[in-house]
N, C-alpha and C positions, 0 to 999 in steps of 0.2 A: 788304825781306822778313824777318818775326817771326822773330826765335831761335826754334830748334825748343825745344820744352818738355820739361821731365827729368821722371819719376815714378819714386817708389823704394813699391816693393810688396813688403812684409812677408807672408812664408809662402808666397812666388811657388814652393816644392815641391812645394805641393798645387795640386788642380784648380780650385781657386775664385781662389788666387793664379796660378793661371796661366791663367784667365781673363780675369780684369782685364787682365792685363799684354796678354794678344790684344785686349781692345776697345781699349784706350788705344793700342794701337801702329794701328789702323785711322785714328786720327787724326795719325798723322804723332809722335808722343810718344816719344821714347827712354826705355826701361825699366830700372831698375836692379832685378834680382830679388833678394832676400832671402830665405834659411831661415837654421837652425841645421844642417839636416840637409844636410852636402853633396851625398852620393848624388842624394836627392831633389832638390837645388837642379839639379845638373848635367843629371840627366834631365829635367826640367821645360824649362829651356834649349834641351835640344838639340831639343824638340817645338815651340819657338816661333818661327814663319817673322817676323823683325822684327828692330828694332833694340836689341838687349840687349847687359846686362854683368851679372854676379852679383856677390853680396857676400855671404861668409859669416861671419856675426856671428850675437853673442847680443842680441837687443835686449830683454833684461831686465839687463843689464850697464853700467851707466854711463858707464865710462870706454869701454867699448868702444864705444859709441853715439856719443862725442862724439868718438874718434879716426877711425872710421870715418867719421862722416858730413862731419867735417874732409877728409878725403881723397877723398871721393864729389866735391865742388864741390855748387854749391846748387843746392838740387830744389822742382822747381815745384808737382808735386803728390805727396802721402804720400798712400796706401793703407794702412790700419792693420789689416792684415786675418790678421796673426800671433795665432794663440790655440791654447789647450790645454783640453781638455776634460774635466771630473771631473763624476762620477756620485753621488759621495759625498755622502748628506743629513746633515743635523746632527751625530746622534752618531755618525756612520763620518767624519766627517771631521778630521783632522789636521791638528798647526798647520802641520806642513810643506806638508801639501798645500795649507792655505788660501793659504799665503805665495808658495807657487810659481805657483798660478794668477793671483795678484794682479799679481804682478814682471812676468810676461808679458803677461795680457789687459789691464793697466791701466798699468800702470808702465812697459810698453814705448810703449804708442801717447802716454803725458806725455811722457818722456823725445825722444820723436823728434822730436815734436811743436817741442818747446824749442827742438831742433837745428834746423831747417828754418826758422821763424817768421822769425829776423834777417831773410835773405836774403830771405822772400816780401815784406816791410816795404820793403825797401831798392829792390823792383821794383814794388811797390804790385800785386802780383799773386799768389795762391797758392790752392793747393786742398787742404782736409785732410778725409779721408773714413774715417771709423771703423767697423770691422765688428764692431755690435752682436750681438744675436740676439734672438730670441722669446721667449728666457727671462728680460730683461730686464723685460718686460712681463706673463710669464706666471708667474714664481717658478719655472720650470723645470720644463716638463712631464715629459721622461725626464732632462732635468741634474742635476746638484746644486745645495747651496746657495753654492759658492764662484764657480762657473761663472757661473750666474744673479747672484751680486751683483756678479761683475767687467763682467759686461754690462752691468747697468746703472747703475752708477758711470760706464763708457764712456759711456751716455748723457748724466749729467751731464757730464762733460769735454766733450763737444760740445758744449752747451750753453753752457757759460760760454766755451770756445774760441771760439764763434763770436758772444758780445757783444761779447768785448773787442778780436778780430780785424778784426770787420766794416769799422770806420773806415780799414782800411789795404786795402781788395781782395780781402781774405782771406775765402774762405767756409770754413764747418766743417759736413759735414753726416757724418750714419749712415746706415747700411742696418742693419735687421734681420730677417735670414733666419731662416726653419725648415725645417729638412730638404731639405736641397739635396743632390743627389745625388752622394755623396762615398765614400771610404772607408769613415766615420763609419757612412754608412745602407749601405751594399752588403756591409761585410765586419763591422762592430760591431754590428749588428741579426742577429735571424734572420728567417727568412721570414714565423712566424710576427707578428713585432713588426712586421714592415712593412708587413704587410696591416692590423694593427692601426691603423697608424697611418694608412696611406690611407684608411680607413675614417673616420676623422678629419677630413683636410683635404679642404674642400668641392671643389676643385678634382680632386678625384682622384686624383693624382700628385703627385711630389718635383720639387724646382725644379731645373731644370738648369744647371750649373755657368756657360752663357755668359749665361742672363737675369741672374744677380748681376751677370757682367761688364758688361751693357748698364747698368746701374744706376750702375754705377762709370764711365764710359764718359759718361754722359748727365751726374751732378754734376759729373765733372772739366773739361767742356766751357764753353768763355767766355760761352756764350748760357745756363750755368745761374747766373751772375752775381749775380744777385737770389733765390737761393736760399739761406739760412743758415740751421743752427741747426734742419734739417728730420732727422727719422727716418724712412727710408721703408721699410716694412714688405714684406715679400717673402714671404710665408707661404700663399699660395695659398687665402685666406679664413679660416684658421684661428682667426684673432682680429681682429677688429675693434676699432679705437678711435676 
């Protein structure tokens, strides 16, 4: 019998991370839930029925990443889902805001990938799934310059890792969602803004977190081993490429 796969899902305190964890559990995966917000993380864990543990640490802190990953053991599936939103455009984005967005949205994914890849190489199998955004391809319709740039860089990181790691049985793919029904949509936008967005999305609705989780589950599956370096759009037809 094959050993149980172990996944690390960052940003698991939010609805997208929670949905990803639930989806992976359906395939018998043990999921380590990570977030920087302890209260949200524990609430999320209490709502997930399955084999999970929690790990509270800041993915943008290099030393903390090394220390925590060493204690967690080897990871088979890494879902780089954690991220922070920034809506500032060029002239209103401070140096500190720019750096913080890059540290979380890009540096965290790089450092976590660097930490888990040696074990994946030893086992000859691994999955890295990076959560980018429509903003990477559109320049940011409602998102700001730091966010859009960080998500675009995450796409390039995905391509680079996919090329480097393919010979070792490790696939690296990304997902580019747009307007998933999260607190950012339900609480961060007015009803007028939501209706305007819905009018621009061809399918006429927001993406459900479970739909996002399903794509994570698909990319993590053993039968997805011939797909690498792919960015899957999840935008309801808002952008075709």
